[in-house]
C-alpha positions in Angstrom: -33.1 -30.6 24.9 -31.5 -27.2 25.1 -31.0 -25.0 22.0 -27.3 -25.5 22.1 -27.6 -29.4 22.3 -30.0 -29.2 19.3 -27.5 -27.0 17.4 -24.8 -29.6 18.1 -26.9 -32.5 16.6 -27.8 -30.2 13.6 -24.1 -29.5 13.1 -23.2 -33.2 12.9 -26.1 -33.9 10.5 -25.8 -30.8 8.3 -22.0 -29.9 8.3 -20.1 -33.1 9.2 -22.0 -36.0 7.7 -22.7 -34.1 4.5 -19.0 -33.5 4.0 -18.3 -37.2 3.6 -17.1 -37.7 7.2 -18.4 -41.3 7.7 -16.5 -42.3 10.8 -19.3 -42.8 13.3 -16.8 -42.4 16.2 -16.3 -38.9 15.1 -20.0 -38.3 14.8 -20.6 -39.7 18.2 -17.8 -37.7 19.8 -19.0 -34.4 18.1 -22.6 -35.1 19.3 -21.5 -35.1 23.0 -18.7 -32.5 23.1 -20.2 -29.1 24.0 -18.3 -27.1 21.4 -19.5 -23.8 23.1 -17.4 -24.6 26.1 -14.2 -23.9 24.0 -15.3 -20.3 23.0 -15.8 -17.1 25.2 -19.4 -17.0 26.6 -20.2 -14.1 24.4 -19.4 -16.3 21.3 -21.3 -19.3 22.3 -23.9 -18.7 19.7 -21.2 -19.1 17.0 -20.0 -22.4 18.4 -22.2 -24.5 15.8 -22.0 -22.0 12.9 -20.3 -23.2 9.7 -17.3 -21.0 10.4 -13.9 -21.0 12.3 -14.6 -19.4 15.8 -11.8 -17.5 17.7 -11.4 -18.9 21.2 -8.3 -16.7 22.1 -6.4 -14.0 20.4 -5.0 -15.5 17.2 -6.4 -18.9 17.9 -9.5 -20.6 16.3 -11.5 -23.6 16.4 -11.8 -25.1 12.8 -15.1 -25.2 11.1 -16.9 -28.4 12.3 -16.7 -29.8 8.7 -13.0 -29.2 8.6 -12.0 -30.7 11.9 -14.2 -33.8 11.1 -12.7 -34.2 7.7 -9.2 -33.8 9.1 -9.7 -36.3 11.9 -11.2 -38.8 9.6 -8.3 -38.7 7.2 -5.8 -39.0 10.0 -7.5 -42.3 11.0 -7.1 -42.1 14.7 -6.5 -45.4 16.6 -6.9 -45.8 20.4 -3.2 -46.8 20.7 -2.0 -43.5 19.0 0.2 -41.1 20.9 -1.4 -37.8 20.1 -0.4 -34.2 20.2 -3.0 -31.5 19.6 -1.4 -28.1 18.7 -3.7 -25.2 19.3 -6.6 -27.7 18.9 -8.6 -27.9 22.0 -11.8 -29.0 20.3 -10.0 -31.6 18.2 -8.3 -32.8 21.4 -11.6 -33.1 23.1 -13.1 -35.2 20.2 -10.1 -37.6 20.3 -10.3 -38.0 24.0 -14.1 -38.9 23.7 -13.0 -41.4 21.0 -10.7 -43.1 23.7 -7.3 -41.6 22.8 -4.8 -40.0 25.3 -3.9 -36.5 24.0 -1.1 -34.2 24.9 -2.2 -30.5 24.4 0.1 -27.8 23.3 -1.6 -24.3 23.4 -0.2 -21.8 25.7 3.6 -22.6 25.2 5.8 -22.0 22.2 3.7 -23.9 19.5 6.9 -24.5 17.4 8.4 -26.9 20.0 6.4 -30.0 20.6 7.1 -31.7 24.0 9.0 -34.9 23.3 8.4 -36.8 20.2 7.3 -40.1 18.8 3.8 -39.0 18.0 1.6 -41.1 15.9 -0.8 -38.4 15.3 -0.5 -34.6 15.5 -3.4 -32.2 14.6 -3.4 -28.4 14.5 -6.6 -26.2 14.4 -6.0 -23.0 12.5 -3.7 -22.5 9.5 0.1 -22.0 9.1 2.1 -20.8 6.2 4.0 -24.1 6.2 4.2 -26.9 8.7 7.3 -26.4 10.9 10.1 -29.0 10.6 9.8 -29.5 14.4 6.3 -30.8 14.0 7.2 -33.4 11.4 10.4 -34.2 13.3 8.2 -35.1 16.3 6.3 -37.8 14.4 7.0 -41.4 15.0 7.7 -43.8 12.1 4.3 -44.0 10.2 3.0 -41.0 12.2 0.5 -38.5 10.7 0.4 -34.8 10.9 -2.9 -33.0 9.9 -2.5 -29.2 9.3 -3.9 -26.5 7.0 -1.3 -24.6 5.1 -2.3 -21.2 3.9 -0.4 -18.4 2.2 -3.2 -16.9 0.2 -7.1 -16.6 0.2 -7.5 -20.4 0.3 -5.6 -22.9 2.3 -4.9 -26.6 1.7 -5.5 -29.3 4.4 -2.3 -31.3 4.3 -1.4 -34.7 5.7 2.2 -35.4 6.4 3.4 -39.0 7.0 6.8 -40.0 8.3 8.4 -43.0 6.5 11.8 -44.6 6.5 12.9 -42.6 3.4 11.5 -39.2 4.8 8.3 -37.3 5.2 5.7 -37.3 2.5 3.0 -34.7 2.0 -0.4 -34.7 0.3 -3.1 -32.1 0.2 -6.7 -33.4 0.8 -9.1 -30.5 0.7 -9.5 -26.7 0.6 -10.0 -24.8 3.8 -10.0 -21.2 4.9 -9.3 -20.7 8.6 -7.2 -17.7 9.7 -3.5 -18.2 10.1 -2.4 -18.8 13.6 -0.5 -15.8 15.2 3.2 -16.3 14.7 2.7 -18.6 11.6 2.1 -16.0 9.0 3.7 -16.3 5.6 7.2 -14.6 5.4 7.0 -11.6 3.2 10.1 -11.1 1.0 11.3 -9.5 -2.1 11.8 -11.4 -5.5 14.2 -10.1 -8.2 
């Protein structure tokens, strides 16, 4: 077994399972997806570290713990219509779990293609989830995103219902804010 394959197994055992991620489908997918293939070759050694890893300017892969927890809370089902926003690793995990995923990474991240998504996930943080993302949810659809305006962010789950969109926070996380989604600085009187 290669060093990276062993690191992948160790990541699941020591970072993901110990964070109360109990969905074995997520464990199984994370054990086979080569996380190092999503980062530049010079950063492959960071792929299994307990940290967010930059894969492109202003874009990161969430910590393994954070992506595992977020996916578990979203409760992906094979019939879900999925959108992964700046989330190549999460998309690969979902695909390994049997879901079909639309990926949005290079284009304008504030404009999801189409709508009617049952599940939307974003790696990295935003100051506040854009309305276009919650608007793209199907009835009963779930959005998992980390909102961050200060030193610590909150992983949030949005759910679209007949009477509007509900939001709840589920755990603390500290990934960098995605380029273009920084908090707006203003003046208060």
